[in-house]
TORMAR-610172 format. One line per 4 residues: number of its first residue (from 1); for each residue x, y, z of N, C-alpha, C. Coordinates in steps of 0.02 Angstrom, whole numbers, plus 50000, padded with zeros to 5 digits. Layout:
<rs>
NUM) X/Y/Z/X/Y/Z/X/Y/Z ~ ...
</rs>
This chain:
<rs>
1) 48083/48954/57206/48028/48917/57176/47988/48882/57230 ~ 47923/48884/57225/47878/48850/57272/47891/48775/57270 ~ 47894/48743/57329/47909/48672/57333/47855/48630/57300 ~ 47793/48657/57296/47739/48619/57265/47740/48623/57189
5) 47779/48670/57162/47782/48678/57090/47831/48627/57061 ~ 47814/48598/57003/47861/48551/56971/47924/48587/56948 ~ 47979/48551/56950/48043/48579/56928/48043/48586/56852 ~ 48064/48645/56830/48067/48656/56757/48125/48617/56728
9) 48116/48587/56669/48171/48551/56636/48230/48598/56624 ~ 48289/48570/56628/48350/48608/56617/48380/48588/56549 ~ 48388/48637/56506/48419/48626/56441/48487/48660/56441 ~ 48539/48621/56427/48606/48648/56424/48630/48646/56351
13) 48653/48703/56326/48680/48708/56258/48753/48726/56264 ~ 48796/48683/56238/48868/48695/56240/48890/48721/56171 ~ 48911/48784/56170/48932/48815/56107/48884/48868/56085 ~ 48908/48929/56074/48865/48984/56053/48882/49006/55982
17) 48894/48957/55939/48902/48972/55869/48833/48978/55836 ~ 48832/48970/55770/48768/48977/55734/48716/48927/55759 ~ 48735/48864/55767/48688/48813/55788/48665/48822/55860 ~ 48712/48834/55905/48695/48840/55975/48648/48899/55988
21) 48663/48956/55959/48620/49015/55969/48551/49003/55939 ~ 48549/48971/55880/48484/48958/55849/48441/48912/55893 ~ 48473/48863/55924/48437/48818/55970/48411/48856/56030 ~ 48452/48900/56058/48431/48939/56116/48371/48983/56100
25) 48374/49017/56043/48319/49062/56023/48256/49022/56010 ~ 48262/48963/55981/48203/48921/55968/48169/48899/56033 ~ 48205/48903/56089/48177/48882/56154/48153/48942/56195 ~ 48148/49000/56164/48133/49061/56203/48064/49058/56236
29) 48017/49022/56208/47950/49018/56238/47938/48952/56275 ~ 47989/48910/56278/47982/48845/56311/47980/48854/56387 ~ 47942/48813/56420/47939/48813/56493/47998/48774/56520 ~ 48058/48801/56510/48120/48768/56529/48173/48820/56544
33) 48223/48800/56582/48280/48842/56597/48336/48824/56549 ~ 48359/48874/56511/48410/48863/56459/48476/48892/56482 ~ 48528/48852/56481/48596/48876/56497/48641/48867/56437 ~ 48671/48922/56415/48717/48921/56359/48788/48928/56386
37) 48830/48879/56369/48899/48879/56394/48946/48886/56334 ~ 48993/48933/56340/49043/48942/56287/49108/48965/56320 ~ 49164/48944/56291/49229/48964/56319/49244/49038/56306 ~ 49210/49068/56257/49217/49139/56242/49154/49177/56264
41) 49159/49242/56270/49100/49281/56289/49064/49310/56228 ~ 49087/49290/56168/49058/49319/56107/49042/49266/56055 ~ 48994/49283/56014/48978/49244/55954/49016/49276/55896 ~ 49048/49235/55855/49088/49260/55799/49056/49239/55733
45) 49050/49287/55687/49024/49273/55621/49082/49248/55578 ~ 49094/49183/55581/49154/49154/55550/49161/49167/55475 ~ 49108/49170/55435/49118/49182/55363/49155/49246/55347 ~ 49157/49294/55394/49192/49357/55381/49258/49363/55418
49) 49280/49309/55450/49343/49312/55486/49402/49329/55441 ~ 49399/49305/55379/49455/49318/55334/49462/49393/55321 ~ 49407/49431/55327/49411/49504/55318/49443/49538/55378 ~ 49437/49508/55437/49474/49532/55495/49548/49515/55486
53) 49562/49454/55462/49631/49432/55452/49667/49473/55399 ~ 49630/49504/55354/49661/49544/55301/49647/49618/55309 ~ 49629/49639/55369/49624/49710/55389/49568/49748/55357 ~ 49519/49713/55328/49461/49749/55299/49411/49768/55352
57) 49403/49726/55403/49356/49739/55457/49393/49731/55524 ~ 49366/49763/55575/49393/49754/55642/49356/49696/55677 ~ 49385/49666/55728/49352/49610/55762/49282/49628/55788 ~ 49272/49689/55811/49207/49707/55838/49152/49708/55785
61) 49172/49711/55721/49122/49712/55668/49092/49643/55655 ~ 49126/49590/55677/49103/49522/55661/49092/49480/55724 ~ 49090/49512/55782/49080/49474/55845/49034/49514/55891 ~ 48993/49478/55930/48944/49510/55974/48942/49472/56040
65) 48936/49507/56097/48931/49473/56162/48870/49427/56164 ~ 48880/49366/56186/48825/49317/56190/48771/49342/56237 ~ 48791/49371/56293/48742/49396/56341/48697/49450/56310 ~ 48727/49492/56267/48687/49544/56236/48637/49514/56186
69) 48659/49463/56149/48614/49432/56101/48554/49402/56136 ~ 48565/49371/56195/48511/49336/56230/48482/49377/56288 ~ 48496/49442/56289/48478/49482/56347/48403/49484/56360 ~ 48361/49480/56309/48289/49484/56318/48256/49416/56326
73) 48295/49363/56324/48267/49296/56331/48271/49277/56405 ~ 48216/49284/56440/48215/49278/56513/48232/49208/56538 ~ 48222/49156/56497/48236/49089/56521/48307/49066/56504 ~ 48349/49113/56480/48417/49095/56459/48469/49124/56506
77) 48518/49082/56524/48576/49102/56564/48639/49086/56525 ~ 48689/49130/56529/48751/49120/56492/48808/49110/56541 ~ 48848/49058/56528/48907/49044/56568/48968/49044/56522 ~ 49020/49082/56540/49082/49081/56501/49131/49035/56536
81) 49135/48973/56512/49179/48923/56541/49198/48871/56489 ~ 49259/48845/56492/49276/48789/56448/49245/48725/56474 ~ 49220/48685/56430/49189/48620/56448/49242/48566/56444 ~ 49245/48524/56496/49295/48471/56499/49267/48402/56483
85) 49201/48394/56486/49173/48329/56473/49099/48326/56490 ~ 49069/48268/56477/48998/48256/56491/48991/48190/56528 ~ 48952/48191/56580/48935/48129/56617/48863/48112/56601 ~ 48853/48066/56554/48785/48049/56533/48748/48010/56587
89) 48784/47975/56630/48750/47937/56684/48720/47985/56735 ~ 48759/48036/56754/48735/48085/56803/48698/48143/56770 ~ 48700/48146/56703/48670/48200/56664/48696/48268/56686 ~ 48763/48273/56682/48795/48336/56699/48848/48353/56646
93) 48859/48417/56636/48913/48442/56594/48968/48467/56640 ~ 49028/48440/56631/49084/48459/56674/49120/48519/56643 ~ 49120/48573/56680/49157/48632/56659/49220/48637/56700 ~ 49257/48691/56690/49320/48699/56727/49308/48708/56802
97) 49250/48734/56821/49239/48750/56892/49184/48710/56925 ~ 49137/48682/56887/49083/48644/56919/49050/48596/56871 ~ 48995/48566/56893/48956/48520/56852/48887/48550/56842 ~ 48866/48556/56781/48802/48587/56764/48752/48533/56746
101) 48698/48524/56785/48650/48470/56770/48607/48487/56709 ~ 48584/48435/56675/48540/48445/56618/48487/48390/56615 ~ 48430/48408/56586/48380/48359/56565/48385/48347/56491 ~ 48403/48401/56455/48417/48396/56383/48484/48431/56370
105) 48524/48400/56327/48590/48427/56312/48598/48436/56237 ~ 48623/48494/56217/48638/48508/56147/48712/48525/56141 ~ 48748/48485/56104/48819/48498/56094/48828/48530/56025 ~ 48849/48592/56025/48860/48630/55964/48930/48659/55967
109) 48978/48615/55976/49047/48635/55993/49092/48646/55933 ~ 49065/48637/55872/49101/48657/55812/49160/48613/55796 ~ 49207/48643/55760/49266/48607/55735/49327/48651/55742 ~ 49384/48620/55736/49448/48656/55737/49490/48634/55677
113) 49551/48659/55673/49593/48644/55616/49617/48572/55618 ~ 49623/48541/55560/49651/48474/55555/49715/48479/55514 ~ 49769/48455/55543/49834/48454/55509/49852/48383/55486 ~ 49803/48340/55484/49811/48273/55458/49869/48235/55489
117) 49870/48237/55556/49922/48201/55593/49986/48240/55605 ~ 49988/48303/55583/50048/48344/55593/50030/48406/55635 ~ 50008/48395/55695/49986/48450/55737/50042/48500/55752 ~ 50104/48478/55744/50160/48524/55756/50162/48581/55705
121) 50128/48572/55649/50126/48625/55599/50085/48685/55622 ~ 50042/48675/55671/49998/48730/55693/50037/48791/55716 ~ 50097/48781/55743/50136/48837/55768/50160/48883/55712 ~ 50169/48856/55652/50195/48897/55596/50144/48908/55541
125) 50088/48871/55544/50036/48878/55492/49968/48884/55526 ~ 49952/48944/55553/49889/48952/55589/49829/48946/55543 ~ 49775/48919/55571/49712/48917/55535/49669/48976/55554 ~ 49606/48976/55530/49563/49034/55539/49495/49011/55564
129) 49487/49010/55631/49424/48989/55661/49398/49038/55713 ~ 49443/49078/55742/49424/49122/55796/49450/49193/55784 ~ 49426/49240/55825/49451/49309/55822/49526/49310/55836 ~ 49549/49270/55884/49621/49268/55899/49661/49245/55838
133) 49635/49194/55802/49668/49171/55741/49673/49229/55691 ~ 49617/49264/55682/49614/49317/55632/49663/49374/55648 ~ 49666/49395/55711/49711/49450/55729/49784/49428/55725 ~ 49797/49364/55740/49865/49339/55733/49887/49340/55660
137) 49844/49318/55616/49860/49317/55544/49867/49388/55518 ~ 49822/49432/55539/49826/49502/55517/49893/49533/55538 ~ 49913/49521/55599/49977/49547/55624/50034/49521/55582 ~ 50033/49457/55568/50088/49426/55531/50092/49453/55459
141) 50035/49463/55427/50034/49490/55359/50062/49561/55358 ~ 50037/49604/55402/50060/49674/55403/50133/49680/55422 ~ 50155/49639/55471/50225/49642/55492/50271/49619/55436 ~ 50247/49573/55394/50289/49549/55338/50310/49607/55293
145) 50264/49650/55277/50281/49708/55234/50327/49757/55271 ~ 50312/49767/55335/50354/49813/55374/50425/49788/55380 ~ 50434/49723/55392/50501/49695/55398/50538/49697/55331 ~ 50501/49683/55277/50533/49684/55211/50561/49753/55194
149) 50527/49805/55217/50550/49874/55206/50617/49887/55239 ~ 50634/49851/55292/50696/49863/55329/50754/49821/55305 ~ 50741/49773/55261/50793/49726/55240/50828/49749/55177 ~ 50893/49738/55175/50932/49755/55115/50938/49696/55068
153) 50938/49636/55095/50946/49576/55054/50882/49561/55016 ~ 50887/49560/54950/50827/49549/54910/50799/49478/54917 ~ 50844/49430/54930/50820/49361/54939/50778/49354/55001 ~ 50800/49386/55056/50762/49383/55119/50697/49422/55111
157) 50700/49477/55073/50639/49515/55060/50588/49471/55024 ~ 50612/49432/54976/50567/49389/54938/50533/49339/54983 ~ 50569/49310/55031/50538/49262/55077/50487/49296/55122 ~ 50505/49357/55143/50459/49394/55186/50393/49409/55150
161) 50397/49421/55086/50339/49441/55048/50309/49382/55009 ~ 50322/49322/55032/50290/49262/55003/50238/49236/55052 ~ 50177/49229/55028/50121/49207/55070/50095/49142/55040 ~ 50095/49089/55080/50071/49024/55058/50006/49008/55094
165) 49954/48994/55056/49890/48973/55084/49879/48901/55066 ~ 49872/48858/55115/49864/48786/55104/49790/48768/55107 ~ 49762/48747/55051/49692/48729/55049/49654/48772/55000 ~ 49621/48741/54952/49585/48778/54900/49510/48779/54908
169) 49486/48773/54970/49414/48782/54982/49396/48855/54986 ~ 49336/48870/55012/49313/48939/55014/49359/48984/55055 ~ 49381/48960/55113/49425/49002/55155/49491/49015/55120 ~ 49519/48965/55088/49583/48973/55053/49579/49023/54997
173) 49528/49019/54954/49525/49066/54898/49508/49136/54922 ~ 49468/49142/54975/49453/49208/55002/49515/49241/55031 ~ 49555/49202/55068/49617/49230/55096/49665/49249/55040 ~ 49674/49205/54991/49721/49219/54937/49701/49282/54899
177) 49637/49288/54881/49614/49347/54845/49621/49411/54886 ~ 49607/49407/54951/49611/49466/54994/49683/49489/55003 ~ 49730/49442/55011/49800/49461/55018/49825/49492/54953 ~ 49803/49465/54897/49821/49495/54832/49796/49566/54827
181) 49736/49579/54850/49709/49648/54851/49752/49694/54893 ~ 49773/49669/54952/49815/49710/54996/49880/49728/54961 ~ 49913/49678/54932/49978/49689/54902/49973/49731/54838 ~ 49925/49717/54796/49921/49750/54730/49888/49818/54732
185) 49845/49829/54782/49806/49892/54783/49817/49932/54847 ~ 49799/49902/54904/49798/49940/54967/49866/49969/54985 ~ 49918/49927/54982/49985/49948/55004/50031/49968/54946 ~ 50004/49971/54886/50046/49978/54826/50092/50039/54829
189) 50070/50095/54858/50110/50157/54857/50130/50179/54927 ~ 50124/50134/54976/50138/50154/55045/50211/50148/55065 ~ 50251/50111/55028/50320/50098/55047/50368/50130/54998 ~ 50431/50140/55020/50480/50173/54978/50535/50125/54955
193) 50553/50076/54995/50608/50031/54978/50585/49966/54947 ~ 50521/49950/54953/50494/49889/54924/50433/49906/54882 ~ 50417/49862/54836/50356/49868/54797/50310/49811/54819 ~ 50259/49826/54860/50214/49773/54884/50183/49732/54828
197) 50178/49762/54768/50147/49726/54713/50189/49666/54691 ~ 50252/49663/54714/50295/49607/54697/50286/49548/54745 ~ 50242/49555/54793/50229/49500/54839/50205/49438/54801 ~ 50225/49380/54826/50207/49317/54795/50154/49283/54838
201) 50095/49271/54809/50041/49236/54845/50030/49170/54811 ~ 50038/49115/54850/50033/49048/54822/49977/49010/54857 ~ 49930/48984/54818/49875/48943/54845/49888/48871/54825 ~ 49894/48828/54875/49910/48757/54863/49850/48714/54880
205) 49830/48672/54833/49773/48627/54842/49795/48556/54823 ~ 49783/48509/54869/49803/48439/54857/49761/48406/54804 ~ 49699/48428/54796/49654/48397/54747/49664/48426/54678 ~ 49624/48402/54630/49633/48424/54561/49607/48494/54545
209) 49565/48523/54589/49538/48589/54574/49519/48625/54638 ~ 49517/48691/54635/49495/48731/54692/49419/48729/54696 ~ 49393/48746/54754/49321/48745/54767/49289/48680/54742 ~ 49310/48623/54768/49285/48559/54743/49210/48549/54754
213) 49180/48587/54800/49108/48580/54812/49066/48611/54756 ~ 49097/48652/54714/49063/48684/54659/49072/48643/54595 ~ 49030/48656/54544/49040/48622/54480/49108/48639/54449 ~ 49135/48595/54407/49202/48606/54378/49208/48672/54341
217) 49156/48693/54306/49162/48756/54268/49169/48816/54315 ~ 49139/48812/54374/49146/48866/54424/49217/48865/54452 ~ 49243/48805/54466/49312/48800/54490/49360/48829/54439 ~ 49348/48816/54375/49392/48844/54323/49389/48920/54322
221) 49328/48947/54330/49321/49020/54332/49359/49050/54392 ~ 49352/49018/54450/49386/49043/54510/49461/49042/54500 ~ 49486/48989/54472/49558/48985/54461/49582/49041/54415 ~ 49546/49052/54361/49565/49106/54315/49563/49174/54350
225) 49511/49185/54391/49504/49249/54426/49561/49260/54475 ~ 49580/49207/54511/49636/49212/54558/49701/49227/54521 ~ 49712/49193/54466/49774/49204/54429/49776/49274/54400 ~ 49719/49300/54378/49717/49369/54353/49731/49419/54409
229) 49715/49400/54471/49729/49443/54529/49801/49437/54552 ~ 49839/49391/54522/49910/49384/54540/49925/49328/54587 ~ 49879/49281/54595/49889/49223/54640/49913/49164/54599 ~ 49966/49131/54623/49988/49069/54593/49946/49012/54622
233) 49914/48975/54579/49871/48920/54601/49905/48854/54584 ~ 49918/48813/54635/49949/48748/54625/49900/48694/54647 ~ 49873/48657/54599/49829/48601/54614/49867/48535/54608 ~ 49835/48481/54632/49868/48415/54633/49936/48419/54667
237) 49940/48461/54718/50003/48473/54753/49992/48465/54828 ~ 50020/48414/54857/50013/48403/54929/50071/48433/54967 ~ 50057/48462/55024/50110/48489/55067/50137/48431/55109 ~ 50202/48422/55108/50233/48366/55145/50268/48389/55209
241) 50281/48454/55214/50315/48479/55273/50304/48554/55279 ~ 50293/48577/55341/50289/48649/55356/50340/48665/55410 ~ 50375/48719/55403/50419/48742/55456/50418/48819/55455 ~ 50458/48848/55498/50454/48921/55506/50488/48959/55449
245) 50513/48923/55399/50543/48957/55341/50507/48940/55275 ~ 50454/48899/55278/50418/48885/55217/50387/48816/55217 ~ 50370/48792/55157/50336/48728/55150/50372/48685/55098 ~ 50368/48620/55108/50391/48572/55058/50331/48541/55025
249) 50335/48534/54960/50283/48500/54922/50316/48450/54875 ~ 50275/48409/54844/50302/48361/54795/50331/48398/54735 ~ 50310/48461/54726/50336/48501/54670/50399/48540/54689 ~ 50419/48537/54753/50479/48572/54774/50467/48615/54835
253) 50517/48652/54854/50517/48694/54914/50493/48764/54897 ~ 50452/48794/54942/50432/48864/54936/50452/48899/55001 ~ 50499/48946/54996/50520/48984/55054/50467/49038/55067 ~ 50442/49041/55128/50389/49089/55144/50389/49105/55218
257) 50376/49169/55233/50372/49190/55303/50301/49181/55330 ~ 50252/49183/55286/50182/49176/55306/50151/49113/55276 ~ 50128/49069/55318/50091/49009/55296/50024/49010/55331 ~ 49971/49004/55293/49903/49005/55321/49870/48938/55304
261) 49842/48906/55354/49814/48839/55345/49738/48842/55334 ~ 49716/48816/55277/49644/48814/55262/49626/48748/55230 ~ 49662/48695/55251/49657/48631/55215/49609/48581/55246 ~ 49588/48590/55306/49543/48539/55334/49522/48555/55405
265) 49471/48521/55428/49446/48531/55495/49433/48464/55528 ~ 49432/48464/55594/49412/48406/55632/49364/48428/55686 ~ 49320/48384/55705/49268/48401/55754/49297/48410/55824 ~ 49259/48442/55867/49276/48447/55937/49276/48377/55969
269) 49301/48371/56031/49303/48304/56062/49236/48279/56089 ~ 49180/48303/56061/49114/48282/56087/49104/48207/56084 ~ 49129/48174/56031/49121/48102/56026/49156/48066/56083 ~ 49214/48093/56103/49249/48063/56160/49211/48075/56225
273) 49184/48135/56234/49146/48149/56294/49088/48100/56302 ~ 49056/48083/56245/48996/48041/56248/49010/47967/56237 ~ 49073/47951/56221/49091/47882/56202/49045/47859/56146 ~ 49038/47902/56095/48991/47889/56040/49030/47872/55977
277) 48995/47840/55930/49026/47823/55865/49037/47887/55825 ~ 49095/47891/55792/49112/47951/55755/49139/47932/55686 ~ 49138/47981/55640/49167/47969/55574/49242/47986/55576 ~ 49274/47985/55518/49347/47995/55516/49368/48064/55539
281) 49323/48114/55532/49339/48182/55554/49320/48194/55627 ~ 49297/48141/55662/49280/48148/55733/49209/48172/55746 ~ 49168/48179/55693/49099/48201/55702/49056/48144/55728 ~ 49011/48160/55774/48968/48109/55804/48915/48087/55753
285) 48908/48022/55744/48856/47996/55700/48789/47997/55737 ~ 48745/48041/55716/48683/48053/55752/48625/48018/55718 ~ 48570/48012/55756/48507/47983/55730/48471/48034/55687 ~ 48418/48014/55651/48382/48061/55608/48355/48122/55644
289) 48344/48118/55710/48321/48177/55747/48380/48214/55780 ~ 48441/48198/55758/48503/48230/55781/48521/48212/55853 ~ 48486/48162/55881/48505/48138/55948/48561/48087/55942 ~ 48594/48073/55997/48648/48024/55999/48618/47956/56013
293) 48631/47906/55971/48604/47839/55984/48620/47816/56055 ~ 48567/47794/56090/48575/47773/56159/48564/47828/56209 ~ 48559/47891/56185/48548/47949/56230/48497/47994/56196 ~ 48434/47979/56205/48380/48015/56170/48375/48088/56190
297) 48403/48108/56247/48399/48177/56270/48463/48216/56257 ~ 48509/48187/56218/48571/48220/56201/48574/48230/56125 ~ 48583/48291/56103/48584/48308/56032/48651/48338/56013 ~ 48673/48324/55952/48735/48352/55926/48720/48385/55859
301) 48743/48447/55850/48726/48485/55790/48787/48520/55762 ~ 48779/48546/55701/48831/48585/55669/48890/48543/55647 ~ 48950/48573/55650/49011/48539/55627/49028/48478/55669 ~ 48997/48470/55726/49012/48414/55770/48971/48353/55751
305) 48920/48361/55709/48874/48306/55693/48887/48279/55623 ~ 48876/48214/55616/48881/48181/55551/48813/48149/55535 ~ 48781/48175/55482/48717/48148/55462/48711/48154/55386 ~ 48679/48105/55355/48673/48103/55283/48608/48135/55260
309) 48610/48165/55200/48550/48191/55169/48515/48134/55132 ~ 48458/48151/55104/48420/48101/55067/48456/48074/55007 ~ 48502/48113/54977/48539/48090/54919/48603/48052/54937 ~ 48611/48037/55002/48669/47999/55023/48731/48040/55036
313) 48728/48105/55026/48785/48149/55039/48780/48177/55109 ~ 48837/48189/55142/48834/48217/55210/48809/48289/55210 ~ 48775/48308/55263/48756/48378/55271/48820/48419/55278 ~ 48829/48472/55239/48893/48508/55239/48904/48547/55304
317) 48967/48558/55320/48984/48595/55381/48985/48669/55368 ~ 48928/48699/55355/48923/48770/55341/48872/48802/55388 ~ 48874/48868/55393/48831/48904/55440/48756/48891/55429 ~ 48730/48893/55368/48659/48880/55359/48637/48811/55385
321) 48680/48760/55375/48663/48693/55400/48660/48693/55476 ~ 48709/48726/55508/48710/48729/55581/48648/48765/55608 ~ 48629/48820/55575/48570/48857/55597/48506/48814/55590 ~ 48500/48778/55535/48442/48735/55526/48440/48681/55579
325) 48497/48651/55594/48500/48600/55646/48481/48628/55714 ~ 48508/48687/55730/48493/48718/55794/48419/48733/55802 ~ 48389/48761/55750/48317/48776/55752/48276/48712/55761 ~ 48295/48661/55723/48258/48597/55727/48262/48567/55797
329) 48323/48564/55825/48330/48533/55892/48295/48575/55945 ~ 48298/48641/55939/48262/48683/55987/48187/48669/55986 ~ 48159/48661/55926/48088/48646/55921/48072/48576/55947 ~ 48116/48528/55934/48105/48460/55960/48103/48460/56037
333) 48151/48494/56068/48153/48497/56141/48093/48535/56168 ~ 48075/48590/56136/48017/48629/56158/47954/48586/56155 ~ 47947/48546/56103/47888/48502/56097/47887/48450/56152 ~ 47945/48421/56167/47947/48370/56220/47932/48401/56288
337) 47959/48460/56299/47945/48494/56363/47870/48506/56371 ~ 47837/48522/56315/47765/48535/56317/47723/48472/56315 ~ 47756/48414/56313/47719/48351/56313/47694/48330/56245 ~ 47721/48360/56191/47701/48341/56124/47753/48297/56092
341) 47733/48257/56044/47781/48215/56008/47814/48257/55953 ~ 47875/48239/55937/47912/48274/55884/47951/48221/55845 ~ 47915/48185/55803/47945/48127/55769/47972/48142/55699 ~ 47960/48202/55673/47984/48217/55606/48059/48222/55605
345) 48093/48183/55561/48166/48185/55560/48192/48250/55531 ~ 48255/48265/55547/48286/48326/55521/48295/48320/55446 ~ 48280/48374/55411/48291/48376/55339/48327/48441/55321 ~ 48386/48433/55293/48425/48492/55275/48403/48519/55208
349) 48393/48584/55204/48375/48618/55142/48433/48662/55120 ~ 48464/48641/55066/48523/48677/55042/48502/48739/55005 ~ 48524/48797/55028/48505/48861/54998/48552/48883/54943 ~ 48611/48854/54939/48658/48874/54887/48728/48882/54915
353) 48775/48897/54872/48845/48905/54891/48870/48973/54869 ~ 48911/49004/54911/48939/49070/54896/49013/49070/54915 ~ 49053/49104/54875/49123/49115/54892/49147/49177/54856 ~ 49187/49217/54890/49214/49278/54860/49287/49267/54843
357) 49308/49295/54787/49377/49287/54764/49417/49349/54779 ~ 49388/49407/54766/49422/49470/54779/49368/49524/54777 ~ 49389/49587/54780/49340/49642/54777/49308/49648/54708 ~ 49333/49610/54661/49306/49613/54593/49261/49554/54576
361) 49265/49501/54615/49231/49440/54592/49211/49395/54650 ~ 49156/49360/54639/49132/49308/54684/49093/49258/54643 ~ 49078/49201/54673/49036/49152/54638/48977/49135/54684 ~ 48918/49131/54652/48856/49115/54688/48822/49060/54649
365) 48804/49006/54683/48771/48949/54651/48707/48933/54689 ~ 48649/48949/54660/48585/48931/54689/48547/48889/54638 ~ 48554/48824/54644/48522/48780/54595/48548/48795/54526 ~ 48504/48814/54480/48525/48830/54412/48549/48902/54406
369) 48536/48942/54457/48558/49012/54454/48632/49016/54473 ~ 48670/49049/54430/48742/49056/54443/48761/49128/54428 ~ 48794/49160/54477/48817/49228/54469/48892/49230/54480 ~ 48927/49268/54439/48999/49275/54447/49017/49349/54438
373) 49081/49364/54449/49105/49432/54439/49078/49481/54490 ~ 49070/49544/54469/49048/49596/54515/48977/49585/54538 ~ 48934/49558/54494/48865/49544/54515/48865/49491/54570 ~ 48907/49441/54561/48913/49390/54613/48939/49419/54678
377) 48987/49466/54673/49015/49497/54733/48961/49538/54769 ~ 48921/49575/54732/48868/49615/54763/48817/49570/54798 ~ 48799/49515/54765/48752/49468/54796/48782/49438/54859 ~ 48845/49418/54855/48880/49389/54913/48881/49440/54970
381) 48895/49502/54955/48898/49555/55006/48831/49565/55040 ~ 48778/49571/55001/48711/49581/55029/48691/49522/55073 ~ 48706/49461/55049/48687/49402/55088/48723/49401/55155 ~ 48787/49417/55156/48824/49415/55219/48803/49472/55266
385) 48790/49531/55239/48767/49585/55281/48700/49568/55313 ~ 48656/49536/55274/48590/49518/55299/48595/49473/55360 ~ 48643/49426/55360/48647/49377/55415/48687/49402/55474 ~ 48716/49462/55470/48750/49490/55528/48699/49505/55583
389) 48722/49503/55644/48677/49514/55701/48676/49588/55719 ~ 48618/49618/55717/48610/49687/55739/48616/49738/55683 ~ 48573/49788/55685/48572/49841/55634/48638/49879/55633 ~ 48668/49890/55692/48731/49928/55695/48785/49892/55654
393) 48792/49826/55663/48844/49790/55628/48831/49788/55553 ~ 48767/49782/55534/48750/49782/55463/48771/49850/55432 ~ 48755/49903/55467/48771/49970/55442/48846/49980/55436 ~ 48883/49962/55489/48955/49973/55490/48989/49933/55435
397) 48971/49869/55429/49003/49827/55378/48986/49852/55308 ~ 48923/49872/55297/48904/49897/55231/48943/49960/55213 ~ 48949/50007/55260/48986/50069/55247/49060/50054/55236 ~ 49088/50009/55279/49159/49992/55273/49174/49961/55206
401) 49133/49914/55186/49144/49882/55121/49137/49932/55063 ~ 49087/49975/55067/49077/50024/55013/49137/50070/55008 ~ 49161/50095/55065/49219/50139/55065/49281/50103/55040 ~ 49290/50041/55063/49348/50002/55040/49345/49989/54965
405) 49285/49978/54940/49277/49964/54869/49295/50025/54827 ~ 49276/50084/54850/49290/50145/54813/49363/50166/54818 ~ 49394/50156/54876/49460/50185/54889/49517/50134/54892 ~ 49501/50069/54896/49550/50016/54905/49583/50019/54974
409) 49556/50059/55019/49585/50066/55086/49556/50014/55133 ~ 49596/49996/55184/49574/49949/55235/49585/49982/55303 ~ 49530/49990/55340/49532/50031/55400/49561/49999/55462 ~ 49574/49933/55460/49598/49899/55521/49671/49878/55514
413) 49712/49922/55484/49782/49906/55470/49829/49927/55526 ~ 49807/49922/55588/49847/49945/55644/49885/49886/55674 ~ 49949/49897/55691/49988/49850/55730/49999/49882/55798 ~ 49965/49859/55849/49967/49890/55915/50023/49861/55957
417) 50030/49888/56017/50082/49865/56063/50075/49790/56077 ~ 50013/49767/56080/50002/49695/56091/50013/49654/56029 ~ 50025/49687/55972/50035/49653/55909/50109/49656/55888 ~ 50153/49649/55937/50224/49651/55921/50241/49594/55872
421) 50289/49607/55828/50306/49556/55779/50328/49491/55812 ~ 50313/49434/55780/50336/49372/55807/50413/49369/55807 ~ 50439/49322/55844/50511/49315/55848/50540/49305/55777 ~ 50597/49335/55765/50627/49330/55699/50638/49257/55680
425) 50625/49242/55616/50634/49174/55590/50696/49171/55547
</rs>
């Protein structure tokens, strides 16, 4: 760069999820240097991770290299490094190998699983946030049926074929419905010594109903649909202990080889990095423009941010909210770089809620419009395919789903050499 030319502002975006990528794309025409930092080299479409975990899709169908996504954005650089902290005084982001300077910082570092003070449960009750989580769960589900086929003791077989999902939100019901499909349809005739249809799938929810974000009548419909699919639904039931042989609840003990955690999330350590005020889930309490109070050039978005809507309810931690935040912050920074004011506060526009129960049913809530059953499932499918990145992925997922729907087959049912069964429990 010519010494007489002014230095271009440096924008650092930490996290290449929905919000981080949206912020980067919104800055594509800004006269600034954009650096995207993520500990992974890929962006993952988290709403479909449960389909990887249940062998309906392969990891490559729901993940894309960050560099490829931003390959045509000339002002963007991608670094694959874990972030260790932020120095707001020096305006640098500390990574594992160096310090990256910034003029504007966007933290889109997402959330991880919350075990409500029992982090030791993570070893036996994995959550679902990453590709690694999904492949681990897929391996454990498939191995459970394989191990049951080798056992003579019917009691041990029963524990092997018991699947407990903790948490009755969208992820929990999607996992429960998908595992029921595997057991009742996909694997029904594949084994000789066991009947996969006898598998026990238990969904445990501490609150009074599943899908609490939806109206009560929708929750009732979802519960009925799950039970018709063969899922035991336990509400008003808190898990008090998890171990490698099952779970304890106030209603008693459930022996299970597979426990999947879908009960809660907590934010990344961004609040600690910034020494900022946070809510109970660790989300940074941000200003109306999504900046951090006291740091006008630092923004926090997505699951890491805590901000209220006009009706006094928090902005939900879902992909559309993160994308809207990312787009907004990108435009705010672009305006400041161009010397324009950007005083309009962030306003979240809720587009609706979607959740799938099984290959037969889903629920869609858009204001007064409500779709359930197969029509809801078709709408849910089209909506998710639309938001996938790239025509190739849309085509592959659409064909895979259509084939799976017609045949009940799941094409990613492989246990490879790297997927050796976990140590015997």
